N, C-alpha and C positions, 0 to 999 in steps of 0.2 A: 532700970528701965527695960521693959520687954522689947525684944527685937521685932521688927516688922516682919509679917509673913511674906514669903516669896510670892510675887505676882502669879496669879493663875494663868497657865498657858491657854491661849485662846484657841478654840477649835477652828481648823481650816474652813474657810467659806467656800460654798459651792459656786459662788459668783466670781472667784478668781478667774481672770480672763482665759488663761491656758487650760485650767481645770474645767471650766464651763465648756470650752471648745472640745476638749477630749471626751468629756462625758456625753455631750450631744452626739459626737461621732460614733462612740461605742453604743449609744442608745439606738441609733439608726441601724447599726450592724446587728444588734440584738433583736430589734423588731423584725428585720428581714429574715434572719435565721429562724426566729420563732414562727413566722408565717409559713416559711418553706417547710419546716418540719411538721407543723400541725396539719398541713394540707396533704403532705405526702405520706406521713407515717402515723399521724393521729396522736402524737405525743409531743410534749415540750420539755426537754431535759433542763435541769437547773443550770443556769449560766453564772451563778454567783461565784463558784469556785474558779470558773474560767476568767471572770472579771478580776478576781483577786490575783490570779496568776499573771494576767496581762499587766496589772499595776506593778507587780513585783519586777517583771521584766523591764518595764518602762523605767523603774527606779534605778536599774543597773546600766542604763545607757549613759556612756561617759560624757554627758553634757550637763551644764549647770541647770538648765531649765527643767531637766528630768529628775534632778537630785531631790527635789521636794517630795517626790513620790516614795521616798524612804519612810515617810510618815505613814504609820498604820491607819491613821484617820483619813488621809487622802485615798489610800487604797480601799478603805471601806466605802467611801463615796463612789469610787469607780464601780465596785461590785454592786452597790445599790442601784446605780444607774442602769447597768446592762441587764441585771435580773428583772428589774421593774419593766423595762422596755420589752423584754422577751415575753414575759408572762402577760403583760398588758396587751400587746399586739395580738398574740395567739389566742389566749384563753378568754380575755375580757372583751375583745373586740371582734376578731375574725370569726370565732364560733357563733356569736349572736347574729351577725349579719349574714352568715352562710345559711341560716335556717330559712329565711324567706326566699333566698335564691333557690335552695333545694326544693321548695314548695312551688316554684314557678311564679313567684310574686316579687319580681325585682323592684317594683315601685315602693316596697317596704324597706329596702336596704338602707337608704339614707335616714329615714325616721329611726330605724333600729340602731344605726351607727351613732346617731345623736344621743339616743337613750342609753345605749351601752357605754358611751364615753362618759356621760354624766354619772351613771351608776358606778363606773370605775373610780371616778374621782371622789364620790361619796364614800365608797368602799375604803379607799386609802385614808381619807380624813378620819373615818371612824376608828380604824386600827391605830392611827397615830394618837388619837385622843384616849383610846382605851388601853394602850400598851402600858404595862406595869400597873394595872388596876387589879382588884380582887378577882375580876372575871377573867382577865388575860394577863397574869403576872409575868414580869420579866424573868422570874425564876423558873417559869415553865420550860419544858424540854426544847421546843422549837429546833429540832435536831439539825436541819440543814444550816441554820444560822450558827450553831455551835461548830459545825464542820468548817465553815468558811472562816470563822474567827480563829480557830486553832491553826488553820493553814496560814493565815496572815501573821499570827504570833510566831509560828515556827520559822517562817521566812525572815522575820525580823530578828529573832533571838538565836535561832539555831540550837546547838548544844544537844543535851539529852532529850529535851522536849521535841526538837526538830527531828532527831533520829527516830524517836518513837512514832511520831506522826508519819515520817517517811515509810517506816515499816508497815504501819497500818494502811497507808495509801497503796503501797505495792500489793499487799494482801487483798485490798479492796479491788484493785485492777484485775488481779488473777482470779479472784472469786467471781467477779462479774463476767470475765471471759468464759468461765466454766458454767455459767448459768445460775450462780447463786445470787440471791438478792442481798447484796452486801449492805445496802442502806437499811433494810429491815434488820439485818444482823447487828449493825452498829447502833441503831435506835434502841435495841433491847438492852444495851449496856448503860444507857443513860436515862431512859424514860420511866414512867410509873409502871411498876411491875404488873399490877392488877389490870390497868388499862391495856397494856401491851399484850398480856396473856389472852385477854378476851379478843383483842384485835387478831392475834395469831390463830386462835381457834376459829374465828370467823373466816379468815383466809383459807384455812384447811377445809372447812365445811363447804365453802364455795368451790374449791378445787376438786374435792372428792365426793360430792353429793351424788353425782351420777354413777361413777363406778362402784361406790359402796352401797348406795341405797336405791339406785335406779330412779332418782328424783333430781330434777334440775330446780334448785331453789330459786333461781333467777326467774324462770318462766312461771313459777308459782307465786311470784311477788313477795317471797319471804323477806329478802333484804329490804325492799321498799317499805313493807309493813313494819318491820322492826325499827327502821329509821324514823318513820312517822311517830310511832309510840314513844321511842326514846327521845326524839326531838322535842315533842310536846312537854315531856317531863323535864328535859334539859332547860327549856325556857322558864319554867317555874323555879328551877334550881338557881338559874341566873338571877332571877328576881329576889330569891331568898338570900343569895350571897350578898347582894347589894344592901338589903335592908337589915340583915342580922348584925348584931353587935360584934365588934372585934374581940377576938380571943387572945389573951396574952400567951406567949410561948415561953416555956421554961427552958433555960439553958444552964450550962455550968456556971455562968456568971450571974445567974438569978433569973428573974422574970423580965422578959423583953416584950415590947409591943410590936406586932407585925406592922410595918409601914410600907406604903406604896407612894410613888410619885404622883399617882392619880387618885384623888380621894373619892369617897362614896358619892358625894353630891355631884361631882363632875361626871362620874360614871353614869349615874341615873339620868343626868341631864343630857349627856351625849347619846345614850340609847334612845331617849325620847325624841331628840332632834333628828336622830338617824331615821326613825320611822317616818317622821314628817318629811324629811328630805326624799326618801324613797317614794312617798305618796305624791310629792310634787313631780318627781321624774316620771312616775307611772302616768300621771296626767299629761305630761308633755308627750310621752310616747303614744298615748291614746289619741291625743289631738292630731299629732303628725301622721299617725297611721290611719286616720279616718274612721275610728271606731264609733264616733258619734252617729254616723249614718248607718252603721251595721248593727247597732245594739240599742235597746230601749234605755231610757234614763236610769231605771232601777238596776238593769244589768250592768250598765256602765259604772255606776257607783260600786256595785259588787266587784266588778273587775278591778277597779282602782284599789279598793281595800285589800282584796286578795293578793294582787300583784305586789303591793307594798309589803304586806305581811310575809309573803313567800320570799321576797328578796331579803327581808330582814332576818327571817329564820335561816335561810340558805347561808347567809353570811356568818351567823353565829355558829351554826353546826360545822361549816367548813373550817372556821377558825379554831373551834375546839378540837376537831380531828387533826388539823395541821399542827397545833401546839403539842398534842400528846404523841402523835405518831410520825409526823413528817409527811404524811399523805393527806390529800384533801379530795374527797369524792365529789367534786363539783358537778361533773357531768351527770352522775347518777342521781344526785339530789335535785338537779334541775329537771330530770326525767320524772321524778316523783311529783314535782310541782305541776308538770304537764299533765300527768295522769289524773291528778286531783282536779285540775282545771277542766279536763275533758268530762269528768263525772259531774261537775257543776253544770256543764252545758254551754260553755263559751264557744262562739263560732271559730272556724279555722284560723281566720286572720288574727283574732284576739289571742288564740293559743300560740301562734307563731311569735307574736310580740311578747307574750307572757314568758315562754320558756327562754327566749333570747334575753329578756330583761333579768330573769333569775340566773341564767348562766353567767351573765356579766358580773354578778356580785360573788364574792368569795375568793377567786384566785388572787386579785390584787391585795385583798385583806390578808390572806395567808402569806403571800410573798413579802409584803411589807413587814409582817411579824418576824419572818426569818431574818430579814435585813436588820431590823432594829435589835434583834437578839444578838446578832454579830457585833453591832456597835456597842451594845450594853456590856458584852464581855471585854471588848477592846478598851472601853472606857473605865474598866476596873469594877465591873459588876455593881454599879451604883454607889460606890464608896464616896464619890463627890456628886451630890445631887445636882448642883448647878452645872457642872461639866456634862453630866448625863443628859440633862434637859437641853442644853445648848447643842450637843452633838446630835441628839435625836431630832431636833428641829432642822439641822442641816441635812440629815438623811431624808427627812420628809420632803424638803424642798427639792433635793436631788431626785427623789422618786416622782414628784409632781412633774418636773421637767421631762423626765424619761417617759412618763405616761403621755405627756403632751406630744413628745416626739413620736411615740407609738401611734397616737391617734392620727397625726398628720401623715405618717408613713402608710398606715392602713387606708386612709381616705384616698391617697393618690395611687395606691397599687392594688387594691382589692379587685378592680375590674380586670386587670391583666391575669390574675389568678382564676377568677370565675370564668373568664372567656375561654380558658383552657380546660374547664371542668374541674379545676382544683379547689375543692372545698374540704373542710375538716370532716373526716368520716362520721363523727358523732352527729353531725347535722343531718345526715341521711337517716339515722336512727330516729331523730326527733320528727323529721318530715314523714317518715313511713308510719310512725306511731299515730300522728295526727290523722293521716289518711285512713288507717285501719280502724280507728275509733276504739271505744271501750265498751264494757258490758257490766251488768250487775254482778257478775261472777268476780270481776276484778275488784270491785268495791268490797265484796265479801272477803276476799283473800287479804286485802289490805287491812281491813278492820280486825280480822282474826289474828294476824301476826303482829298488829300494833299493840295488842294487849300484853303478850310476853315481853315485847320490846320496852314498853312502859314500866313493867314490873322490874325488869333487869336494871334499867336505869335508876329507878327509885331505890332499889335495894343497894346498888353500888355506891350511891351518893354522888355529890357534885365533884368531889376531889378525884374520884377514879374514872368517872364517865364510862363505865363498862358497857352500858347499853348502846351509847353512840359508837363506841369503839368496836363492839361486836358487829353492829350493823355496818360500820365502815368496812370491816373485813369481809363481810358477806357481799358487799357491793363491788369489791375489787377482785378481778380475776388475774392473779399474778402467780404463775407456777412456782411452787416451792418457797414463796415468801413466808408462808405460815411456819414452815419448818425452820427457816432462818430466824424468825422472831422467837419462837419457843426454845430453839437451841441456844440462842444468845442469852435468853433469860436464865436458862439452866447454868451455862458457863459463868455468868455474872454472879449467881447465887453461890456457886462453888468457890469462886475466887474470893468473894467477900467473906465467906465462912472460914477460908484458910488464912487469908491475909489481913482481914479486918477492914475498917473504914479507910485506912491509908491507901488501899488499892483503888479507891474510887477515882482519884485523879488519873492514874494510869489507864483505867478502863475508859474514862472520858476521852483521853487523847487518842487511844486506839479506835474508839468508836468514830471520832471525827475523821480519822484516816480512812476507815472503811467507807464512810459516807462520801468522803472526798473522792476516793478511788472509783466508787460506783458512779458518781456524778460525772467525772472526767471520762470514764469509759462510755457511759450512756451518751454523752454529748458527741464525742468523736465518732462512735459507731453509728449514731443517727445521721451525722453529716456524711459519712461514707456511704450509708444506704441511700441517702437522698441523691448523692452524686451519681451512684450507679443507676438509679432510676432515670 
């Protein structure tokens, strides 16, 4: 008689009383930190690693109630909560509502907050439904998620793995102190080489276009045009991925079928419902913002369709960039949306709501992707599909609670920030762009550079995303990050050539350490700068 299988260990619930209280408290802390840093410094450092470290420290408090936090899955729920609240409050909420304030239209703040909040929850739901699909596979890089998972595993197991991660973290801290982008260096060890190579080249061109060619690619709208062209092709590639037949993968054990926990029908249904959801949110924003009195019926319909489409595209492009590189150029892509809206001829009030709505989508999508990647690794890389889906659901609920806390925190505290003149710096860029207007020359530049962007994305294919990644690099001004990416790729290729495939695990752990060290340094240096201010 066969023996009964051991009962499957149940994933910890986010609704355990003490866990819920702790996660809510850390979410409030994350939301406040995110708001303070985005208004004073214009950046929101990743708090996932900080949340993981906090959970590890809590687990070592010599009291019975804290001993439960030796569970890597509870630690994962903690980091999910604090990172969701930080990015949600700063990127998905405060940036959108700061735009009407910067334009001198405070009456639009509450409508924008409602719209941004709804968009944030739609954003999160879509990533949860699309994670581990053909479009956004769990096997994707999602580098910050890898770093957080490796940190949690090292804290749990220690040994050689912990020592290697510790070395990588120290190197990451030192490199960051000396101005090296260690996140970029680490991502190069684990990401798609083609995608990252184009990302690195884009970063270098943005950094050196003026000193080398006496041309500022940003003022010529080269990055924006490239992203428009690459983004359009990327949308068609997403559709092709969904509808093409699965290809079997040949391994040493024979032919295997590539499987995902999210099937093709569910993926296409989710994408369709996502567009409808954004259309409904756009309608709510338009009604609350009073656009019916400022626009003709035809223009209102055009606004709704364009706003929903822009939010939809913004989310997908940000998600693709985040999955491949660990960066997401949400601010820049929202600016592209604004420029196109200006060329269409929408009035200033509609433009403010449009760019705020667009900016609200993407950050929560990317951040949830990182968090679910962490959980995916901790749960055994999908070895047990039931356990993976159960844990993913708990993380999603933790994220929803954290986003809810972020929304409440922003609603009660934004006035104290704005009354002191504290708004995210990017909002001033959006407001000044609306005030300055656009011209036929801008449209010409966008169209001209969209063509090579589309060609590059088409030639590279959907698996490499070279057009989107090249445009992402062009949109980001991060000194020396390009050198870090290309240098990391070179070192990775040399190590693999000398040591073979068995070196991939070592490179992955070191990469996680570099990213973790950079995240820790960025977080604490940002806090120090804020305190000094």
